[in-house]
C-alpha positions in Angstrom: 10.0 -8.4 -1.5 6.5 -9.7 -2.0 5.4 -7.8 1.1 6.0 -4.6 -0.8 5.3 -5.5 -4.3 3.7 -2.6 -6.2 1.1 -3.5 -8.8 0.3 -1.0 -11.6 -3.4 -0.4 -12.1 -4.4 -1.5 -15.5 -6.9 1.0 -16.7 -8.0 1.5 -20.3 -8.9 4.7 -22.1 -10.9 5.6 -25.2 -9.6 8.2 -27.7 -10.5 11.8 -27.0 -13.4 13.1 -29.1 -13.7 16.6 -30.5 -14.2 19.4 -28.0 -17.3 21.5 -27.7 -18.1 25.0 -26.6 -17.7 26.2 -23.0 -20.8 26.3 -20.8 -21.6 28.9 -18.2 -19.3 27.2 -15.6 -16.4 27.2 -18.0 -16.6 23.5 -18.9 -16.1 22.1 -22.4 -17.6 18.8 -23.5 -16.3 16.0 -25.7 -18.7 14.2 -28.1 -19.2 11.5 -25.5 -20.5 14.0 -22.9 -17.4 14.3 -20.7 -17.2 17.7 -19.3 -13.8 19.1 -18.5 -12.1 22.3 -17.3 -8.4 22.9 -17.1 -7.2 24.2 -13.7 -3.6 24.2 -14.9 -2.1 23.2 -18.2 1.3 21.5 -18.0 4.0 21.4 -20.6 5.2 17.8 -20.1 4.8 14.6 -22.0 1.4 13.7 -23.5 -0.5 10.6 -22.3 -0.1 7.9 -25.0 -1.2 4.3 -25.3 1.1 2.1 -23.0 2.3 5.1 -20.9 2.0 5.2 -17.2 0.4 8.3 -15.6 1.2 9.1 -12.0 -1.9 11.0 -10.9 -3.4 12.7 -7.8 -7.1 12.2 -7.8 -10.2 13.0 -5.7 -13.9 13.0 -6.5 -17.1 14.1 -4.9 -20.9 14.1 -5.3 -22.9 17.0 -6.6 -23.7 17.8 -2.9 -19.9 18.1 -2.2 -19.7 14.8 -0.3 -16.2 13.5 -0.8 -16.2 9.9 -2.1 -12.4 9.5 -2.5 -10.1 9.5 -0.8 -11.8 8.1 2.3 -12.2 10.3 5.3 -8.9 10.7 7.2 -6.8 9.6 4.2 -4.7 12.0 2.2 -4.7 12.2 -1.5 -1.9 9.8 -2.7 -0.2 9.3 -6.1 -1.8 6.5 -8.2 -0.2 4.8 -11.3 -2.6 4.6 -14.2 -1.8 2.7 -17.4 -3.2 4.1 -20.6 -4.5 1.3 -22.8 -7.3 1.5 -25.3 -10.5 -0.5 -24.9 -12.3 0.3 -21.7 -15.5 2.1 -21.3 -16.1 5.0 -18.8 -15.6 8.7 -19.4 -12.9 9.1 -16.7 -10.6 6.9 -18.9 -11.2 9.2 -21.8 -10.2 12.1 -19.5 -7.0 10.4 -18.5 -6.0 10.0 -22.1 -6.4 13.7 -22.9 -3.9 14.8 -20.2 -0.2 15.5 -20.1 2.4 15.9 -17.4 1.7 18.9 -15.3 -2.0 19.1 -16.1 -4.7 19.6 -13.5 -8.2 19.1 -14.8 -11.7 19.1 -13.3 -14.1 16.6 -14.9 -17.8 16.2 -14.5 -19.2 12.8 -15.3 -22.7 11.4 -15.0 -23.1 9.2 -11.9 -24.5 6.4 -14.0 -21.3 6.3 -16.1 -19.1 6.4 -13.1 -20.7 3.6 -11.1 -22.2 1.4 -13.8 -19.6 1.6 -16.6 -16.4 2.5 -14.7 -16.8 0.8 -11.3 -19.0 -2.0 -12.7 -21.3 -1.6 -9.7 -24.8 -3.3 -9.9 -26.5 0.0 -9.1 -25.8 3.6 -8.2 -25.7 4.1 -4.3 -29.0 5.2 -2.8 -27.5 8.4 -1.3 -26.5 9.6 -4.8 -28.9 11.2 -7.2 -28.8 9.0 -10.3 -29.2 12.0 -12.6 -26.4 14.0 -11.0 -22.7 14.4 -11.9 -19.7 13.2 -10.0 -16.8 15.7 -10.0 -13.3 14.5 -10.4 -10.1 16.5 -9.7 -7.1 15.0 -11.5 -3.5 16.2 -11.6 -0.8 14.4 -13.5 2.6 14.4 -11.8 4.5 12.3 -14.3 4.1 10.5 -17.6 6.5 7.6 -18.1 7.1 4.4 -20.0 6.1 1.3 -18.1 9.8 0.2 -17.7 10.7 3.7 -16.4 7.7 3.7 -14.1 8.6 0.4 -12.5 12.1 1.6 -11.8 10.7 4.9 -10.4 8.3 3.1 -8.1 11.1 0.8 -6.8 13.3 3.8 -6.2 10.5 5.6 -4.3 9.7 2.5 -2.3 13.3 2.0 -1.2 13.7 5.6 -0.3 10.5 5.4 1.8 11.6 2.3 3.5 15.0 3.8 4.3 13.4 6.8 5.9 10.9 4.7 7.8 13.7 2.4 9.0 15.5 5.4 10.5 12.3 6.6 12.2 11.4 3.2 13.5 14.9 2.5 14.7 14.9 5.7 16.7 11.5 4.7 18.2 12.8 1.3 19.2 16.0 2.7 20.7 14.0 5.3 22.8 11.6 2.5 24.0 14.5 0.2 25.0 16.3 2.9 26.9 13.1 3.8 28.7 12.6 0.2 29.7 16.4 -0.3 30.4 16.5 -3.2 28.0 19.8 -4.3 26.5 19.0 -5.7 23.0 21.2 -6.9 20.2 20.7 -5.7 16.6 20.7 -7.8 13.4 22.2 -6.5 10.2 18.7 -5.7 8.8 17.6 -3.8 11.9 15.7 -6.2 14.0 16.4 -5.8 17.7 16.1 -8.9 19.9 16.6 -10.1 23.5 17.0 -13.8 24.2 15.2 -14.3 27.6 15.8 -18.1 27.7 18.5 -20.0 25.8 17.3 -23.3 24.4 19.4 -26.4 24.1 18.0 -27.7 20.8 19.1 -27.2 17.2 19.0 -23.8 15.4 16.8 -23.8 12.3 18.2 -23.6 8.8 16.3 -22.3 5.7 13.6 -24.7 4.8 13.2 -26.3 8.2 9.8 -26.4 9.7 9.5 -24.4 12.9 6.7 -24.3 15.5 6.4 -21.1 17.5 4.3 -19.8 20.3 4.0 -16.0 20.4 2.3 -12.9 21.5 2.3 -9.9 19.2 2.0 -6.3 20.4 2.3 -2.8 19.2 5.1 -0.6 20.7 2.5 1.0 23.0 1.6 -2.4 24.5 -1.6 -3.0 22.5 -1.9 -6.8 21.9 -3.1 -7.7 18.4 -2.5 -11.5 18.3 -1.5 -14.4 20.5 -1.1 -18.1 19.8 -1.1 -18.7 23.6 -4.7 -17.3 23.8 -5.8 -19.5 20.9 -3.9 -22.5 22.4 -2.6 -23.1 18.9 1.1 -22.7 18.1 2.1 -21.5 14.6 4.1 -23.7 12.2 5.9 -22.4 9.1 9.0 -23.1 6.9 11.8 -20.8 8.0 13.5 -18.6 5.4 10.9 -19.1 2.7 9.1 -15.8 2.8 6.0 -17.3 4.3 6.0 -14.8 7.2 7.1 -11.2 7.6 10.9 -10.7 7.1 11.5 -9.8 10.7 10.1 -13.2 11.8 12.2 -15.1 9.2 15.3 -13.4 10.5 14.5 -13.3 14.2 13.3 -16.9 14.6 16.3 -18.2 12.7 18.6 -16.7 15.5 17.1 -19.0 18.1 17.7 -22.6 19.2 14.8 -25.0 19.8 13.5 -24.3 23.3 14.6 -20.6 23.3 12.4 -17.7 24.3 13.0 -14.2 23.0 11.5 -10.8 22.4 11.8 -9.3 18.9 11.4 -5.6 18.1 10.6 -5.4 14.4 10.7 -2.1 12.4 7.6 -1.7 10.1 9.5 -2.2 6.8 10.4 -5.7 8.1 6.8 -6.2 9.2 3.6 -4.9 7.5 5.0 -1.7 6.2 2.9 1.3 5.1 -0.1 -1.0 4.5 -0.5 -2.3 8.0 -2.6 -5.4 8.5 -6.3 -6.1 9.2 -7.1 -2.9 11.0 -5.3 -4.2 14.2 -1.9 -3.1 12.9 -1.8 0.5 11.7 0.4 1.5 8.9 4.1 1.9 9.7 3.8 0.1 13.0 6.8 -1.2 15.0 5.9 -4.7 16.3 7.0 -6.4 19.5 6.8 -10.2 19.6 7.4 -12.4 22.6 8.3 -15.7 21.0 9.1 -19.3 22.0 10.7 -21.7 19.5 8.9 -24.9 20.5 10.0 -27.3 17.8 12.4 -27.5 14.8 12.0 -30.2 12.1 14.7 -30.4 9.6 13.7 -30.2 5.9 13.7 -33.4 4.0 16.9 -33.9 2.1 
């Protein structure tokens, strides 16, 4: 589960100050100088101290250069916890919103980068006297307990859908290669290419493995053979991806096998290190070199 653990962003907000008059662009201002304009006003729950807001957010410079989300990345839902105490006008903005709201904020660049992001300076490509424009929409306002349950529900639903997608990809690949693979209960496909004569590892045993890891398209991302350095880890202790814990435990010492691991049992939607894109099926050619029983 630690592979997919979701952490709530702990962001603090100040209380909303009194509103001012609209300017020529239709923005109102708080006493702190936060400029805001409602795009849509919702009718849901109000943000309150301790509540979790699930927001969609993007922001750009005064010259319309998008700063977030990064290029090529879609706007995603972010959990924000309302808690008094932090500086930064955007936190003040979060606190004034309710479920269903969409609001445009204009915030001085200095406040954004120095007070909110705690950056040592404003980036050179941004005019220090300019405003940063935020677009924030609130999908849900929930208690922290309800938010954690909701996120777990969403994660499991996403994993279930991704498992179906990945399983279909693996099945299509195996058929195209005329490979007859077995399937574990969790969904790992595997082929034992050499049956070893040694012991089969139990949870807690130390195993030493040689391996080559590839994406389903054949792109190699790692190899202990190339490094001339086998990898040792305790089996069944969550020290490796779930697909490895399960797959290696199927083998006897001296065995060789190929594992086809769906992304939820590998690096999931996060991917890993740039070499493994999000939601990647992984293929490992593995050799169980040694098994050392755990001390009793």
